[in-house]
PQR file with spaces between the fields and no chain letter, atoms N, CA, C, O and H, PARSE charges and radii, in Angstrom:
ATOM       1  N    MET     1      40.903  191.944  179.016 -0.4000 1.5000
ATOM       2  CA   MET     1      41.768  192.655  177.779 -0.0000 2.0000
ATOM       3  C    MET     1      42.940  191.426  177.213  0.5500 1.7000
ATOM       4  O    MET     1      43.603  191.431  176.176 -0.5500 1.4000
ATOM       5  N    LEU     2      42.900  190.513  178.209 -0.4000 1.5000
ATOM       6  CA   LEU     2      43.825  189.128  177.149 -0.0000 2.0000
ATOM       7  C    LEU     2      42.699  188.276  176.145  0.5500 1.7000
ATOM       8  O    LEU     2      43.149  187.552  175.257 -0.5500 1.4000
ATOM       9  H    LEU     2      42.362  190.509  179.052  0.4000 1.0000
ATOM      10  N    ARG     3      41.806  188.356  176.265 -0.4000 1.5000
ATOM      11  CA   ARG     3      41.205  187.332  175.523 -0.0000 2.0000
ATOM      12  C    ARG     3      40.794  188.741  174.724  0.5500 1.7000
ATOM      13  O    ARG     3      41.170  188.260  173.655 -0.5500 1.4000
ATOM      14  H    ARG     3      41.441  188.944  176.987  0.4000 1.0000
ATOM      15  N    ARG     4      40.380  189.958  174.373 -0.4000 1.5000
ATOM      16  CA   ARG     4      40.765  191.011  173.162 -0.0000 2.0000
ATOM      17  C    ARG     4      41.829  190.945  172.847  0.5500 1.7000
ATOM      18  O    ARG     4      41.827  191.616  171.815 -0.5500 1.4000
ATOM      19  H    ARG     4      40.075  190.348  175.242  0.4000 1.0000
ATOM      20  N    ALA     5      43.293  190.429  173.067 -0.4000 1.5000
ATOM      21  CA   ALA     5      44.418  190.890  172.768 -0.0000 2.0000
ATOM      22  C    ALA     5      44.709  188.707  171.987  0.5500 1.7000
ATOM      23  O    ALA     5      45.648  188.464  171.230 -0.5500 1.4000
ATOM      24  H    ALA     5      43.294  189.883  173.905  0.4000 1.0000
ATOM      25  N    GLY     6      43.954  187.860  172.326 -0.4000 1.5000
ATOM      26  CA   GLY     6      44.124  187.054  171.840 -0.0000 2.0000
ATOM      27  C    GLY     6      44.636  186.273  172.434  0.5500 1.7000
ATOM      28  O    GLY     6      44.498  185.136  171.983 -0.5500 1.4000
ATOM      29  H    GLY     6      43.190  188.057  172.942  0.4000 1.0000
ATOM      30  N    LEU     7      45.562  186.428  173.843 -0.4000 1.5000
ATOM      31  CA   LEU     7      45.647  185.814  174.149 -0.0000 2.0000
ATOM      32  C    LEU     7      45.677  185.439  175.268  0.5500 1.7000
ATOM      33  O    LEU     7      45.228  186.302  176.023 -0.5500 1.4000
ATOM      34  H    LEU     7      45.675  187.352  174.210  0.4000 1.0000
ATOM      35  N    THR     8      46.358  183.533  176.335 -0.4000 1.5000
ATOM      36  CA   THR     8      45.666  183.521  177.207 -0.0000 2.0000
ATOM      37  C    THR     8      47.030  183.768  178.685  0.5500 1.7000
ATOM      38  O    THR     8      48.226  183.638  178.427 -0.5500 1.4000
ATOM      39  H    THR     8      46.723  182.832  175.722  0.4000 1.0000
ATOM      40  N    PRO     9      46.812  183.922  179.314 -0.5600 1.5000
ATOM      41  CA   PRO     9      46.895  184.386  180.534  0.2800 2.0000
ATOM      42  C    PRO     9      48.439  183.596  180.583  0.5500 1.7000
ATOM      43  O    PRO     9      49.370  184.287  180.997 -0.5500 1.4000
ATOM      44  N    ARG    10      48.758  182.066  180.142 -0.4000 1.5000
ATOM      45  CA   ARG    10      49.761  181.009  179.475 -0.0000 2.0000
ATOM      46  C    ARG    10      51.138  182.300  179.100  0.5500 1.7000
ATOM      47  O    ARG    10      52.209  182.459  179.686 -0.5500 1.4000
ATOM      48  H    ARG    10      48.002  181.505  179.806  0.4000 1.0000
ATOM      49  N    GLU    11      50.570  183.034  177.939 -0.4000 1.5000
ATOM      50  CA   GLU    11      50.716  183.769  176.809 -0.0000 2.0000
ATOM      51  C    GLU    11      51.474  185.026  177.704  0.5500 1.7000
ATOM      52  O    GLU    11      52.601  185.501  177.559 -0.5500 1.4000
ATOM      53  H    GLU    11      49.700  182.905  177.463  0.4000 1.0000
ATOM      54  N    ALA    12      50.738  185.259  178.374 -0.4000 1.5000
ATOM      55  CA   ALA    12      51.180  187.030  179.176 -0.0000 2.0000
ATOM      56  C    ALA    12      51.806  186.901  179.869  0.5500 1.7000
ATOM      57  O    ALA    12      52.654  187.789  179.958 -0.5500 1.4000
ATOM      58  H    ALA    12      49.823  184.873  178.491  0.4000 1.0000
ATOM      59  N    LEU    13      51.890  185.741  180.877 -0.4000 1.5000
ATOM      60  CA   LEU    13      53.348  185.619  181.770 -0.0000 2.0000
ATOM      61  C    LEU    13      54.388  185.943  181.616  0.5500 1.7000
ATOM      62  O    LEU    13      54.999  185.837  180.553 -0.5500 1.4000
ATOM      63  H    LEU    13      51.201  185.020  180.805  0.4000 1.0000
ATOM      64  N    SER    14      54.942  186.551  182.953 -0.4000 1.5000
ATOM      65  CA   SER    14      55.981  187.072  182.863 -0.0000 2.0000
ATOM      66  C    SER    14      57.192  186.273  183.495  0.5500 1.7000
ATOM      67  O    SER    14      57.529  186.293  184.678 -0.5500 1.4000
ATOM      68  H    SER    14      54.445  186.637  183.817  0.4000 1.0000
ATOM      69  N    THR    15      57.783  185.558  182.451 -0.4000 1.5000
ATOM      70  CA   THR    15      58.530  184.558  183.504 -0.0000 2.0000
ATOM      71  C    THR    15      59.963  184.990  183.770  0.5500 1.7000
ATOM      72  O    THR    15      60.900  184.347  184.243 -0.5500 1.4000
ATOM      73  H    THR    15      57.509  185.541  181.489  0.4000 1.0000
ATOM      74  N    ARG    16      59.864  186.727  183.183 -0.4000 1.5000
ATOM      75  CA   ARG    16      61.105  186.771  183.994 -0.0000 2.0000
ATOM      76  C    ARG    16      61.694  187.889  185.766  0.5500 1.7000
ATOM      77  O    ARG    16      62.726  188.276  186.314 -0.5500 1.4000
ATOM      78  H    ARG    16      59.103  187.250  182.800  0.4000 1.0000
ATOM      79  N    SER    17      59.963  187.941  185.985 -0.4000 1.5000
ATOM      80  CA   SER    17      59.706  188.547  187.145 -0.0000 2.0000
ATOM      81  C    SER    17      60.054  187.669  188.900  0.5500 1.7000
ATOM      82  O    SER    17      59.713  186.512  189.148 -0.5500 1.4000
ATOM      83  H    SER    17      59.125  187.626  185.539  0.4000 1.0000
ATOM      84  N    ARG    18      60.590  188.353  189.617 -0.4000 1.5000
ATOM      85  CA   ARG    18      60.610  187.870  190.697 -0.0000 2.0000
ATOM      86  C    ARG    18      59.483  186.796  191.322  0.5500 1.7000
ATOM      87  O    ARG    18      59.736  185.811  192.017 -0.5500 1.4000
ATOM      88  H    ARG    18      60.867  189.293  189.416  0.4000 1.0000
ATOM      89  N    ALA    19      58.483  187.152  190.985 -0.4000 1.5000
ATOM      90  CA   ALA    19      57.286  186.821  191.453 -0.0000 2.0000
ATOM      91  C    ALA    19      57.679  185.563  191.009  0.5500 1.7000
ATOM      92  O    ALA    19      58.099  184.724  191.806 -0.5500 1.4000
ATOM      93  H    ALA    19      58.278  187.952  190.420  0.4000 1.0000
ATOM      94  N    TYR    20      57.557  185.286  189.459 -0.4000 1.5000
ATOM      95  CA   TYR    20      57.425  183.739  189.025 -0.0000 2.0000
ATOM      96  C    TYR    20      58.478  182.951  189.481  0.5500 1.7000
ATOM      97  O    TYR    20      58.603  181.728  189.431 -0.5500 1.4000
ATOM      98  H    TYR    20      57.216  185.968  188.812  0.4000 1.0000
ATOM      99  N    ARG    21      59.550  184.182  190.133 -0.4000 1.5000
ATOM     100  CA   ARG    21      60.293  182.629  190.393 -0.0000 2.0000
ATOM     101  C    ARG    21      60.482  182.180  192.058  0.5500 1.7000
ATOM     102  O    ARG    21      60.993  181.191  192.584 -0.5500 1.4000
ATOM     103  H    ARG    21      59.448  185.176  190.174  0.4000 1.0000
ATOM     104  N    GLU    22      59.779  183.468  192.640 -0.4000 1.5000
ATOM     105  CA   GLU    22      59.385  183.291  193.901 -0.0000 2.0000
ATOM     106  C    GLU    22      58.508  182.000  193.909  0.5500 1.7000
ATOM     107  O    GLU    22      58.860  180.922  194.388 -0.5500 1.4000
ATOM     108  H    GLU    22      59.364  184.271  192.213  0.4000 1.0000
ATOM     109  N    LEU    23      56.932  182.356  193.116 -0.4000 1.5000
ATOM     110  CA   LEU    23      56.065  181.338  193.346 -0.0000 2.0000
ATOM     111  C    LEU    23      56.798  179.698  192.693  0.5500 1.7000
ATOM     112  O    LEU    23      56.108  178.682  192.607 -0.5500 1.4000
ATOM     113  H    LEU    23      56.646  183.232  192.727  0.4000 1.0000
ATOM     114  N    GLY    24      57.904  179.737  192.397 -0.4000 1.5000
ATOM     115  CA   GLY    24      57.874  178.789  191.678 -0.0000 2.0000
ATOM     116  C    GLY    24      56.903  178.166  190.623  0.5500 1.7000
ATOM     117  O    GLY    24      56.366  177.070  190.784 -0.5500 1.4000
ATOM     118  H    GLY    24      58.465  180.562  192.467  0.4000 1.0000
ATOM     119  N    LEU    25      56.693  179.125  189.305 -0.4000 1.5000
ATOM     120  CA   LEU    25      55.489  179.067  188.738 -0.0000 2.0000
ATOM     121  C    LEU    25      56.738  178.067  187.131  0.5500 1.7000
ATOM     122  O    LEU    25      56.554  178.325  185.942 -0.5500 1.4000
ATOM     123  H    LEU    25      57.129  180.015  189.174  0.4000 1.0000
ATOM     124  N    ALA    26      57.340  177.505  187.404 -0.4000 1.5000
ATOM     125  CA   ALA    26      58.199  177.505  186.254 -0.0000 2.0000
ATOM     126  C    ALA    26      58.529  175.822  186.848  0.5500 1.7000
ATOM     127  O    ALA    26      59.542  175.408  186.285 -0.5500 1.4000
ATOM     128  H    ALA    26      57.490  177.295  188.370  0.4000 1.0000
ATOM     129  N    GLU    27      57.955  174.812  187.793 -0.4000 1.5000
ATOM     130  CA   GLU    27      57.820  173.844  188.536 -0.0000 2.0000
ATOM     131  C    GLU    27      56.200  173.379  188.706  0.5500 1.7000
ATOM     132  O    GLU    27      55.900  172.231  189.031 -0.5500 1.4000
ATOM     133  H    GLU    27      57.131  175.149  188.250  0.4000 1.0000
ATOM     134  N    ARG    28      55.588  174.028  188.542 -0.4000 1.5000
ATOM     135  CA   ARG    28      54.778  173.817  188.642 -0.0000 2.0000
ATOM     136  C    ARG    28      53.359  174.164  188.095  0.5500 1.7000
ATOM     137  O    ARG    28      53.136  175.352  187.866 -0.5500 1.4000
ATOM     138  H    ARG    28      55.832  174.961  188.278  0.4000 1.0000
ATOM     139  N    THR    29      52.049  172.943  187.785 -0.4000 1.5000
ATOM     140  CA   THR    29      51.425  173.400  186.943 -0.0000 2.0000
ATOM     141  C    THR    29      49.691  174.136  187.299  0.5500 1.7000
ATOM     142  O    THR    29      48.663  173.758  187.860 -0.5500 1.4000
ATOM     143  H    THR    29      52.230  171.977  187.971  0.4000 1.0000
ATOM     144  N    VAL    30      50.003  174.926  186.838 -0.4000 1.5000
ATOM     145  CA   VAL    30      48.235  176.159  187.263 -0.0000 2.0000
ATOM     146  C    VAL    30      48.124  176.364  186.083  0.5500 1.7000
ATOM     147  O    VAL    30      49.009  176.344  185.228 -0.5500 1.4000
ATOM     148  H    VAL    30      50.838  175.233  186.382  0.4000 1.0000
ATOM     149  N    SER    31      46.134  176.742  185.881 -0.4000 1.5000
ATOM     150  CA   SER    31      45.306  175.972  185.130 -0.0000 2.0000
ATOM     151  C    SER    31      45.402  178.186  185.135  0.5500 1.7000
ATOM     152  O    SER    31      45.928  178.756  186.091 -0.5500 1.4000
ATOM     153  H    SER    31      45.414  176.758  186.576  0.4000 1.0000
ATOM     154  N    ASP    32      45.168  178.502  184.663 -0.4000 1.5000
ATOM     155  CA   ASP    32      44.859  179.993  183.797 -0.0000 2.0000
ATOM     156  C    ASP    32      43.866  180.782  184.660  0.5500 1.7000
ATOM     157  O    ASP    32      43.662  181.991  184.555 -0.5500 1.4000
ATOM     158  H    ASP    32      44.741  178.039  183.886  0.4000 1.0000
ATOM     159  N    ASP    33      43.444  180.187  185.279 -0.4000 1.5000
ATOM     160  CA   ASP    33      42.394  180.685  186.056 -0.0000 2.0000
ATOM     161  C    ASP    33      43.080  181.022  187.406  0.5500 1.7000
ATOM     162  O    ASP    33      42.837  182.068  188.008 -0.5500 1.4000
ATOM     163  H    ASP    33      43.610  179.204  185.364  0.4000 1.0000
ATOM     164  N    GLU    34      44.153  179.862  187.956 -0.4000 1.5000
ATOM     165  CA   GLU    34      44.946  180.481  188.988 -0.0000 2.0000
ATOM     166  C    GLU    34      46.029  181.247  188.521  0.5500 1.7000
ATOM     167  O    GLU    34      46.635  181.889  189.380 -0.5500 1.4000
ATOM     168  H    GLU    34      44.351  179.012  187.467  0.4000 1.0000
ATOM     169  N    LEU    35      46.580  181.360  186.838 -0.4000 1.5000
ATOM     170  CA   LEU    35      47.239  182.554  186.755 -0.0000 2.0000
ATOM     171  C    LEU    35      46.466  183.494  187.078  0.5500 1.7000
ATOM     172  O    LEU    35      46.873  184.178  188.017 -0.5500 1.4000
ATOM     173  H    LEU    35      46.088  180.838  186.141  0.4000 1.0000
ATOM     174  N    LEU    36      45.167  183.869  186.488 -0.4000 1.5000
ATOM     175  CA   LEU    36      44.516  185.465  186.644 -0.0000 2.0000
ATOM     176  C    LEU    36      44.498  185.866  188.081  0.5500 1.7000
ATOM     177  O    LEU    36      44.645  187.065  188.313 -0.5500 1.4000
ATOM     178  H    LEU    36      44.837  183.314  185.725  0.4000 1.0000
ATOM     179  N    ASP    37      44.317  184.918  189.231 -0.4000 1.5000
ATOM     180  CA   ASP    37      44.209  185.027  190.149 -0.0000 2.0000
ATOM     181  C    ASP    37      45.505  185.701  190.739  0.5500 1.7000
ATOM     182  O    ASP    37      45.642  186.840  191.187 -0.5500 1.4000
ATOM     183  H    ASP    37      44.198  183.944  189.042  0.4000 1.0000
ATOM     184  N    LEU    38      46.432  184.660  190.612 -0.4000 1.5000
ATOM     185  CA   LEU    38      47.629  185.417  190.927 -0.0000 2.0000
ATOM     186  C    LEU    38      48.250  186.198  189.981  0.5500 1.7000
ATOM     187  O    LEU    38      49.408  186.419  190.333 -0.5500 1.4000
ATOM     188  H    LEU    38      46.321  183.735  190.248  0.4000 1.0000
ATOM     189  N    MET    39      47.898  186.846  188.647 -0.4000 1.5000
ATOM     190  CA   MET    39      48.709  188.453  188.118 -0.0000 2.0000
ATOM     191  C    MET    39      47.776  189.156  188.812  0.5500 1.7000
ATOM     192  O    MET    39      48.403  190.141  189.201 -0.5500 1.4000
ATOM     193  H    MET    39      46.957  186.667  188.360  0.4000 1.0000
ATOM     194  N    VAL    40      46.335  189.274  189.317 -0.4000 1.5000
ATOM     195  CA   VAL    40      45.700  190.152  190.109 -0.0000 2.0000
ATOM     196  C    VAL    40      46.436  190.522  191.286  0.5500 1.7000
ATOM     197  O    VAL    40      46.538  191.733  191.481 -0.5500 1.4000
ATOM     198  H    VAL    40      45.826  188.474  189.001  0.4000 1.0000
ATOM     199  N    ALA    41      47.143  189.494  192.378 -0.4000 1.5000
ATOM     200  CA   ALA    41      46.983  189.244  193.482 -0.0000 2.0000
ATOM     201  C    ALA    41      49.167  190.219  193.371  0.5500 1.7000
ATOM     202  O    ALA    41      49.673  190.881  194.277 -0.5500 1.4000
ATOM     203  H    ALA    41      47.060  188.510  192.220  0.4000 1.0000
ATOM     204  N    GLU    42      49.795  189.903  192.066 -0.4000 1.5000
ATOM     205  CA   GLU    42      50.537  190.193  191.763 -0.0000 2.0000
ATOM     206  C    GLU    42      51.314  191.045  190.005  0.5500 1.7000
ATOM     207  O    GLU    42      52.254  190.682  189.299 -0.5500 1.4000
ATOM     208  H    GLU    42      49.385  189.365  191.330  0.4000 1.0000
ATOM     209  N    PRO    43      50.686  191.823  189.932 -0.5600 1.5000
ATOM     210  CA   PRO    43      50.535  192.457  188.715  0.2800 2.0000
ATOM     211  C    PRO    43      52.037  192.494  188.010  0.5500 1.7000
ATOM     212  O    PRO    43      52.148  193.002  186.894 -0.5500 1.4000
ATOM     213  N    THR    44      53.185  191.941  188.692 -0.4000 1.5000
ATOM     214  CA   THR    44      54.400  192.020  188.146 -0.0000 2.0000
ATOM     215  C    THR    44      54.548  190.584  187.065  0.5500 1.7000
ATOM     216  O    THR    44      55.443  190.457  186.230 -0.5500 1.4000
ATOM     217  H    THR    44      53.094  191.528  189.598  0.4000 1.0000
ATOM     218  N    LEU    45      53.404  189.549  187.332 -0.4000 1.5000
ATOM     219  CA   LEU    45      53.585  188.631  186.687 -0.0000 2.0000
ATOM     220  C    LEU    45      52.852  188.869  185.462  0.5500 1.7000
ATOM     221  O    LEU    45      52.796  187.809  184.837 -0.5500 1.4000
ATOM     222  H    LEU    45      52.676  189.652  188.010  0.4000 1.0000
ATOM     223  N    LEU    46      52.309  189.741  184.899 -0.4000 1.5000
ATOM     224  CA   LEU    46      51.740  190.248  183.888 -0.0000 2.0000
ATOM     225  C    LEU    46      52.696  190.385  183.063  0.5500 1.7000
ATOM     226  O    LEU    46      53.029  191.516  183.418 -0.5500 1.4000
ATOM     227  H    LEU    46      52.355  190.601  185.407  0.4000 1.0000
ATOM     228  N    ARG    47      53.584  190.069  182.033 -0.4000 1.5000
ATOM     229  CA   ARG    47      54.180  190.511  181.129 -0.0000 2.0000
ATOM     230  C    ARG    47      53.819  192.056  180.457  0.5500 1.7000
ATOM     231  O    ARG    47      52.633  192.284  180.217 -0.5500 1.4000
ATOM     232  H    ARG    47      53.313  189.150  181.744  0.4000 1.0000
ATOM     233  N    ARG    48      55.022  193.297  180.103 -0.4000 1.5000
ATOM     234  CA   ARG    48      53.887  194.668  180.189 -0.0000 2.0000
ATOM     235  C    ARG    48      54.674  194.741  178.826  0.5500 1.7000
ATOM     236  O    ARG    48      55.051  193.700  178.286 -0.5500 1.4000
ATOM     237  H    ARG    48      55.985  193.112  180.298  0.4000 1.0000
ATOM     238  N    PRO    49      54.970  196.234  178.161 -0.5600 1.5000
ATOM     239  CA   PRO    49      53.524  196.752  177.753  0.2800 2.0000
ATOM     240  C    PRO    49      52.196  195.604  177.115  0.5500 1.7000
ATOM     241  O    PRO    49      52.382  194.667  176.339 -0.5500 1.4000
ATOM     242  N    LEU    50      51.062  195.980  177.639 -0.4000 1.5000
ATOM     243  CA   LEU    50      50.488  195.499  176.355 -0.0000 2.0000
ATOM     244  C    LEU    50      49.018  196.467  175.747  0.5500 1.7000
ATOM     245  O    LEU    50      47.968  196.935  176.186 -0.5500 1.4000
ATOM     246  H    LEU    50      50.911  196.742  178.270  0.4000 1.0000
ATOM     247  N    VAL    51      49.514  196.406  174.923 -0.4000 1.5000
ATOM     248  CA   VAL    51      49.255  197.911  174.057 -0.0000 2.0000
ATOM     249  C    VAL    51      47.863  197.327  173.261  0.5500 1.7000
ATOM     250  O    VAL    51      48.243  196.708  172.266 -0.5500 1.4000
ATOM     251  H    VAL    51      50.368  196.026  174.566  0.4000 1.0000
ATOM     252  N    LEU    52      46.385  197.320  173.373 -0.4000 1.5000
ATOM     253  CA   LEU    52      45.832  196.918  172.066 -0.0000 2.0000
ATOM     254  C    LEU    52      45.311  198.440  171.787  0.5500 1.7000
ATOM     255  O    LEU    52      45.202  199.438  172.498 -0.5500 1.4000
ATOM     256  H    LEU    52      46.077  197.823  174.181  0.4000 1.0000
ATOM     257  N    THR    53      45.057  198.166  170.503 -0.4000 1.5000
ATOM     258  CA   THR    53      44.651  199.347  169.861 -0.0000 2.0000
ATOM     259  C    THR    53      43.425  198.506  168.812  0.5500 1.7000
ATOM     260  O    THR    53      43.426  197.275  168.835 -0.5500 1.4000
ATOM     261  H    THR    53      45.146  197.355  169.924  0.4000 1.0000
ATOM     262  N    PRO    54      42.450  199.219  167.951 -0.5600 1.5000
ATOM     263  CA   PRO    54      41.359  198.484  167.512  0.2800 2.0000
ATOM     264  C    PRO    54      42.271  197.900  166.311  0.5500 1.7000
ATOM     265  O    PRO    54      41.734  196.867  165.909 -0.5500 1.4000
ATOM     266  N    GLY    55      43.419  198.176  165.611 -0.4000 1.5000
ATOM     267  CA   GLY    55      44.076  197.466  164.558 -0.0000 2.0000
ATOM     268  C    GLY    55      44.957  196.237  165.025  0.5500 1.7000
ATOM     269  O    GLY    55      45.652  195.648  164.198 -0.5500 1.4000
ATOM     270  H    GLY    55      43.855  199.015  165.938  0.4000 1.0000
ATOM     271  N    GLY    56      44.928  195.856  166.339 -0.4000 1.5000
ATOM     272  CA   GLY    56      45.735  194.795  166.859 -0.0000 2.0000
ATOM     273  C    GLY    56      46.119  195.042  168.251  0.5500 1.7000
ATOM     274  O    GLY    56      45.702  195.933  168.992 -0.5500 1.4000
ATOM     275  H    GLY    56      44.363  196.335  167.012  0.4000 1.0000
ATOM     276  N    SER    57      47.027  194.068  168.511 -0.4000 1.5000
ATOM     277  CA   SER    57      47.947  194.337  170.354 -0.0000 2.0000
ATOM     278  C    SER    57      49.500  193.965  169.922  0.5500 1.7000
ATOM     279  O    SER    57      49.898  193.662  168.797 -0.5500 1.4000
ATOM     280  H    SER    57      47.366  193.344  167.910  0.4000 1.0000
ATOM     281  N    VAL    58      50.215  194.070  171.072 -0.4000 1.5000
ATOM     282  CA   VAL    58      50.994  194.179  170.964 -0.0000 2.0000
ATOM     283  C    VAL    58      51.604  193.507  172.404  0.5500 1.7000
ATOM     284  O    VAL    58      51.312  194.396  173.204 -0.5500 1.4000
ATOM     285  H    VAL    58      49.893  194.316  171.986  0.4000 1.0000
ATOM     286  N    LEU    59      52.197  192.580  173.084 -0.4000 1.5000
ATOM     287  CA   LEU    59      52.686  192.574  174.188 -0.0000 2.0000
ATOM     288  C    LEU    59      54.486  192.296  174.374  0.5500 1.7000
ATOM     289  O    LEU    59      55.293  191.627  173.728 -0.5500 1.4000
ATOM     290  H    LEU    59      52.434  191.859  172.433  0.4000 1.0000
ATOM     291  N    GLY    60      54.552  192.825  175.103 -0.4000 1.5000
ATOM     292  CA   GLY    60      56.215  193.159  175.239 -0.0000 2.0000
ATOM     293  C    GLY    60      56.684  194.046  175.021  0.5500 1.7000
ATOM     294  O    GLY    60      55.832  194.907  174.805 -0.5500 1.4000
ATOM     295  H    GLY    60      53.897  193.369  175.627  0.4000 1.0000
ATOM     296  N    PHE    61      57.704  194.428  174.929 -0.4000 1.5000
ATOM     297  CA   PHE    61      58.258  195.749  174.404 -0.0000 2.0000
ATOM     298  C    PHE    61      59.268  195.243  172.854  0.5500 1.7000
ATOM     299  O    PHE    61      60.380  194.821  172.539 -0.5500 1.4000
ATOM     300  H    PHE    61      58.396  193.728  175.104  0.4000 1.0000
ATOM     301  N    ASP    62      58.134  195.594  172.346 -0.4000 1.5000
ATOM     302  CA   ASP    62      59.401  194.801  170.288 -0.0000 2.0000
ATOM     303  C    ASP    62      58.936  196.440  169.768  0.5500 1.7000
ATOM     304  O    ASP    62      57.815  196.808  169.416 -0.5500 1.4000
ATOM     305  H    ASP    62      57.230  195.938  172.602  0.4000 1.0000
ATOM     306  N    ARG    63      59.883  197.046  169.834 -0.4000 1.5000
ATOM     307  CA   ARG    63      60.181  198.435  168.734 -0.0000 2.0000
ATOM     308  C    ARG    63      59.309  197.774  167.313  0.5500 1.7000
ATOM     309  O    ARG    63      58.191  198.241  167.096 -0.5500 1.4000
ATOM     310  H    ARG    63      60.793  196.747  170.120  0.4000 1.0000
ATOM     311  N    LYS    64      59.682  197.034  166.674 -0.4000 1.5000
ATOM     312  CA   LYS    64      59.040  197.098  165.211 -0.0000 2.0000
ATOM     313  C    LYS    64      57.077  197.454  165.388  0.5500 1.7000
ATOM     314  O    LYS    64      56.212  198.238  164.997 -0.5500 1.4000
ATOM     315  H    LYS    64      60.590  196.654  166.850  0.4000 1.0000
ATOM     316  N    ARG    65      57.268  196.250  166.245 -0.4000 1.5000
ATOM     317  CA   ARG    65      55.538  195.531  166.181 -0.0000 2.0000
ATOM     318  C    ARG    65      55.308  197.084  166.760  0.5500 1.7000
ATOM     319  O    ARG    65      54.932  197.822  165.850 -0.5500 1.4000
ATOM     320  H    ARG    65      57.971  195.614  166.563  0.4000 1.0000
ATOM     321  N    LEU    66      55.454  197.828  168.176 -0.4000 1.5000
ATOM     322  CA   LEU    66      54.590  198.737  167.892 -0.0000 2.0000
ATOM     323  C    LEU    66      55.034  199.963  167.877  0.5500 1.7000
ATOM     324  O    LEU    66      54.872  200.820  168.746 -0.5500 1.4000
ATOM     325  H    LEU    66      55.759  197.228  168.915  0.4000 1.0000
ATOM     326  N    ASP    67      55.994  200.106  166.180 -0.4000 1.5000
ATOM     327  CA   ASP    67      56.116  201.113  165.195 -0.0000 2.0000
ATOM     328  C    ASP    67      54.932  200.485  164.346  0.5500 1.7000
ATOM     329  O    ASP    67      53.978  201.206  164.053 -0.5500 1.4000
ATOM     330  H    ASP    67      56.126  199.410  165.474  0.4000 1.0000
ATOM     331  N    ALA    68      54.960  199.472  164.039 -0.4000 1.5000
ATOM     332  CA   ALA    68      53.495  199.146  163.140 -0.0000 2.0000
ATOM     333  C    ALA    68      52.114  198.945  163.090  0.5500 1.7000
ATOM     334  O    ALA    68      51.216  198.906  162.249 -0.5500 1.4000
ATOM     335  H    ALA    68      55.735  198.886  164.277  0.4000 1.0000
ATOM     336  N    LEU    69      52.305  198.804  164.591 -0.4000 1.5000
ATOM     337  CA   LEU    69      51.114  199.168  165.506 -0.0000 2.0000
ATOM     338  C    LEU    69      50.531  200.611  165.492  0.5500 1.7000
ATOM     339  O    LEU    69      49.360  200.903  165.250 -0.5500 1.4000
ATOM     340  H    LEU    69      53.035  198.835  165.275  0.4000 1.0000
ATOM     341  N    LEU    70      51.301  201.257  165.718 -0.4000 1.5000
ATOM     342  CA   LEU    70      51.186  202.699  166.470 -0.0000 2.0000
ATOM     343  C    LEU    70      51.474  203.248  164.943  0.5500 1.7000
ATOM     344  O    LEU    70      50.699  204.185  165.135 -0.5500 1.4000
ATOM     345  H    LEU    70      52.252  201.020  165.915  0.4000 1.0000
ATOM     346  N    GLY    71      51.874  203.450  163.734 -0.4000 1.5000
ATOM     347  CA   GLY    71      52.503  204.076  162.770 -0.0000 2.0000
ATOM     348  C    GLY    71      53.460  204.722  163.544  0.5500 1.7000
ATOM     349  O    GLY    71      53.221  205.913  163.742 -0.5500 1.4000
ATOM     350  H    GLY    71      52.503  202.689  163.579  0.4000 1.0000
ATOM     351  N    GLY    72      54.729  204.164  164.161 -0.4000 1.5000
ATOM     352  CA   GLY    72      55.566  204.576  163.511 -0.0000 2.0000
ATOM     353  C    GLY    72      55.662  205.975  164.569  0.5500 1.7000
ATOM     354  O    GLY    72      56.464  206.898  164.427 -0.5500 1.4000
ATOM     355  H    GLY    72      54.923  203.196  164.001  0.4000 1.0000
ATOM     356  N    THR    73      54.517  205.844  165.763 -0.4000 1.5000
ATOM     357  CA   THR    73      54.465  206.854  166.979 -0.0000 2.0000
ATOM     358  C    THR    73      55.708  206.533  167.750  0.5500 1.7000
ATOM     359  O    THR    73      56.372  207.531  168.026 -0.5500 1.4000
ATOM     360  H    THR    73      53.866  205.094  165.879  0.4000 1.0000
ATOM     361  N    SER    74      56.172  205.425  168.154 -0.4000 1.5000
ATOM     362  CA   SER    74      56.792  204.783  169.452 -0.0000 2.0000
ATOM     363  C    SER    74      57.746  205.611  170.065  0.5500 1.7000
ATOM     364  O    SER    74      57.852  205.794  171.278 -0.5500 1.4000
ATOM     365  H    SER    74      55.632  204.614  167.930  0.4000 1.0000
ATOM     366  N    SER    75      58.578  206.204  168.995 -0.4000 1.5000
ATOM     367  CA   SER    75      60.079  206.176  169.477 -0.0000 2.0000
ATOM     368  C    SER    75      59.873  207.316  169.864  0.5500 1.7000
ATOM     369  O    SER    75      60.771  207.954  170.414 -0.5500 1.4000
ATOM     370  H    SER    75      58.492  206.055  168.010  0.4000 1.0000
């Protein structure tokens, strides 16, 4: 999904999640593969929502971008 959205695991990482803080990810150097493993084990590390359509993708809640992507249907 991340590859299809054109995102790296680091770009999709939720830095506001409790797991991010508890795992000390701000202070650690973590590979993309390790981040993916951590996201599988702790899904709250993945920033949400991740909306994928044939026309593009939006990561995180951004009403304007979601409206543009979905043709004004997100309200």
